[in-house]
Phi, psi and omega in degrees: 000127183283159176299325181298319179297316182293321181297329181268011176078010182298321181297318179293321177299319180295320178299315178297319181294318178298316180298318177297319181296324178296322178293319177297319181300317181299319180289318185287332179296326179296332182293340182295341182260009181295148173283169178299322178296319179293322178297316181297316179296317179300315183292321180295316178297317182292320179296318180299316180293322181293319178296315180300315180299314182294321179294324183280327191248345182246120180298320182293313180288332180304320179282318185289332186253006185300329185275351185288125181277110182287354176268354180285171178278177186303308184298321181291318178298313183297315182295335182279349184275129178294152178287143183239141181243169177297325177299319177303316182294314182295317185283337186238020187310310185293340179264348178271323184304140184259001179251125183291344183263016177235144171216165187298317182298316179297320181290319177298315180298318180296314182296317182292336180274356182283141173258232180275343180250131176285157167215154187284143171269127182056030177060021181213326190259147174245128184247130178230169175237144174292158184292342179073024180295339177273358181094357182230080178297149185222143178273133179234134178248136179240137175284169179307310182294316183299318182293321177297319178294320179300314179296315182293328182295334175267318185295328180296328176286321178303321182290343181288332183237352184284131171239117184295153178296156182296330181226140174077181181275155174292131183262116184247120177256127182253120180250109182167227183280146174248352179280133184290351176286349175270133188303319182296321180292320179297315180297318180300318184285315185291320186252028177301128185270146175291349181264006177230153170248121188247143176218144181252138179234080187298134179292340180288348180266000177093155185277334181297313178292329178297320178298313180299314185287324176294320178302320180288322186281323181056071184289145170277325180232135177243124184232138176152202184293125180298328179296325179281318180297327179298323178300316181291326177295320178295322177297322178294319180295330179277352182088016179265350181217129182240090174225161183224064178296139179274335184220138171244124176245119183260140184223161163072340179227169176287132174273109181281148180304321181293329177291318177301318180296320180295319179302313183288335175286322183284322185223148171278091191216161171272134178248120182240123180263155177225159177233102181244148178227130185305323182288346185231327186103218186275094184285319180214153186213140174291148182261349182092353181254346179209170182278346180283175177238140178271130173291134175284079190289343175283350183242335187219152167247128175240135181236102174291132184225163176272189184292344177258015180064026175270140180297145178242154182286159175302146181090356181249139180286133182274163170276326176202181180223138176261126183242134176241129177273130184262005177299129188287349183219053185284143176296314178243088181296130180233118181240127179049050184273124186281126170244131189275028175282143177262113186237160175234115175275140175274161178298141179299333184287347180286115181275160180237141179301339181288342178094351180284142177263004176296138182299154185248143169264120180286324184197141168251123187256016180091187188274143173291342174294344182285356181285130178265134180248126176237096185062237179267009182255128177254126181252113182286148179302331181297334177301317179284316183302321182294331179281311183298331178296344180272351184247095187296334184277355177274111180283317179210161181209161177216127183248121181248124181286137171238166186299330183243013181165219183216154167249130183241118173264128180233141172251114188247159178230107181098198184294138182208134178247103182305323183294325178296319178294316180299319179296317181295320178293319181296321178295316180295319178295321178297318178296330180276357175109358179252105185259148176072031182294138173275119186238122177249123179255127179236124176273122185235151179292328176212138179281138182301138179236170176287174181293346175262006176087003180279150179266123174257101190290326186235126182238102181279157177292143176284129181303000000 
């Protein structure tokens, strides 16, 4: 912590915020044991309060939600709410915000000025930016209460399986973004616990230094981008890195099945996946007892839908998902907000050994924006994923669409035959209806990432 932060009272603000967050955590942890009836009652009350708040405090929502009958039941209220898109948020930000002392320009300026340490805007607000993996980064502002709830929504799951070391503090290594404009980095800094020792290993600094620093730190828990953690797991399997993390928590990217297998091969560890969205926070979290993730249903409503926004049954992959935040006093109220992730909800009747009745997401398959279109042929990202999963030596990859085919950047470990990959991809594309694809394979020392260090695997052509 710099002297400048301390001089401006930032350190004291963080202490107050942490204390408040601990109180929120105690209350929210109890919610994990709610019955389905209690969950339904909680959600109906919260949705009603959230709509009322948005109508009273947001000019944009005041008009859009005026017709919603607050005496109706949960399903009727939700169905009456118009669908909202990221474009709606970007174009109407100043009319959506519920605080009169915030505007988009001030928040953008604040976010762009952040380094590795977050600081509060107006001594209360935390501003982050979405990763922009869809090509449209967005500024999000969180109130004091909202940020504490975001932290508690993840930490309560962590407490279900965490057993502290017999001696000393738990050592947590974070592999991912180091800029405080990224939500995960901001949360780590603001809510750092005195019972943990934390260290950051930014992917933007390269993997060679990460190996050296991780070896020195010896983390008990490794949290961050699965694409980056996979590199370190491969280094461990080769004998280049000697660490023994007990838990791997993956964030911000899709956890591929092959990455989960590599983690468990490298270390005897628990692998916990999470589903976070910058506009909302921690939407779903693994419990440590199964590979699925539990939706934080006391905080969010998620509606998997098809391309026409029609609801789809559990067990079916969605085209996108509509998310509603149930916080009753949100700075940026978001109702039925479209996220183009393809998800599969599990049946409510499926019980979990952890005892929680929160519904489970079986799998997040990435963005529907990842689909490549060639004339009348649509190529789903799964076409590529199924091929790359057959090449164990490919640590990471990036597929860029071209008018007549694709360019593939691969970061490999060990023997690799580019022609074999090109042949397999061409065969898979042909089966999907795109014949004669021009495929260029490039072996690179590191696959290009976003400015926040996230891996964007599929880059479609701009229409």
